[in-house]
N, C-alpha and C positions, 0 to 999 in steps of 0.2 A: 083351275078346273082342267082335268085332262079329258081327252077324247079318245075313245077306243078306235083302233084301225085294224083291218085285216091285212096280214102281211105273209108272204110266202117265205119259206126258209132261205131260198137262194137270194131273195131281196134283202133279207136280214143280214146274210153273210156279206153281200156286196156293201151294204151300208157300214157294217163293222170294219170291213177291210179298207174302204175308201177313207173312213175316219182315221184308221191307224196310219195309213200312208200320209195323209195330211198332217197328222201329229208328228210323224217322223221328220218330214221336211221342215216343220216349224220348230224342231227341237223340243217337242212336247214330252210329257211324262213317259218314260220308257216302260214302266209297269203297265200303264194303261194301254200303250201300244201293244205290248206283248199279250195282254189279256184279250183285247179286241181281236188281234190276229189269231190267237188260239181258238177263240169261239168260232170265228169264220172258218178256220181250217177244219174244225171238227164237222161242221155242217157240210162242207165241200167233200171231205173224205166219206162221210156217211152216204151222201147222195151218189157219189161216184161208185161206191161199193154196191149200192142198191141197184144201180144201172149196169153193173158188170163192167165198169170202166176202171182204168188204173187209178190208184190212190196217189195223193200228192207225194208223200214221203218216200215210200218204198218203190213204187212202180215208175215214178217220174224223176224226182230229184236225185235220189240215191244212185241212179244209173249214170248221172252226170258227175258225181263226186268221185274223186280218186279213191281207190279201194282202201288205202291206208288211212283215209280221213273219215270213212263212213261211221265207225263206232263213235268217234269223237263228236261228229255232227249230231248224231242221234241223241247222245247223252246231253249235249248242250241245249238241244231243243226241248227235250222232255222234262228236265228238272224244274225249270222255272214255271212252266205251265201247270205242273202238278202242285207245286208249292203255292202258287197264287190262287189255285182253285179249291184246295182242300186244307182242312185244319183238324180233322177228327183224330189223327194220330200224333200230331205235334202242335197243339194249340198255342204254345209259347215259342214255336220254332222261329228260327231266323235263317236266312241264306244270304250269301253274297251273290248278287245278281249282276252279271255282266251284260249290259244292254247290247253288246255286239251280237248276241243271239237273235235279237230282233231283225238284224239285217238279213240273215239267212231265212228266218221264219217268214218274213214278209215276201221274200223272193219266191219261196215255195208256194205260198198261199195265193199270191197274185197270179203266178203262172198257172196254178191249178184251177183257179176260177175261170181264167180265159180258156183253158182246155175244156173244162166242163160245159161252159155256156156258149162259147164262141162270141161272147159279147165284148165289144171294144170300149172299155171304160178307161178314160185317159190316165188316171192315177195308177190303174192296175197294169197299164202298158209301160208307163214311164219308169215306175220303180224297178221292175226286172231289168230294164235296159241299164239304168243307173248302177244297179248291183253288179251286173255282168262286167261292165266297164271297170268298176272299182275293185273287183275280186277275181281276176283271171286265174290266179294261182289255185283256186278251188276246183277248177274244171279240167277235165281230161283234154288231151290234144284233140283238136277238131271242134271244141266248144269255146275256145278262146277267141 
């Protein structure tokens, strides 16, 4: 028996994101991690736009990524999200999913949640720190 509950969109995104980070550090299913992160990211971007604030991908993260890496990062982040979400054009489709995309996507989304809400959620602080330490080659001088 299920019980209905009222939930705000930001709360839903936080729960999705915390679960994705927990799964990541527990070596959980990478497709579930990506799907949860993508859902949270969409909510965060939509709310940011509605408030006239910077969006995660273009206005925040991409400004930190080296110019020659931006198109590569965009492509890597968008392809799996769309594949896991839609099947109307390719119901029998397959893709090779590189779960390394989750690393960047989690970084962007955790950072965006913090910027949007100012809320200090342990998992959403720990993950960006872990990512930055493990991927200094992705950041411009001054961000390393």
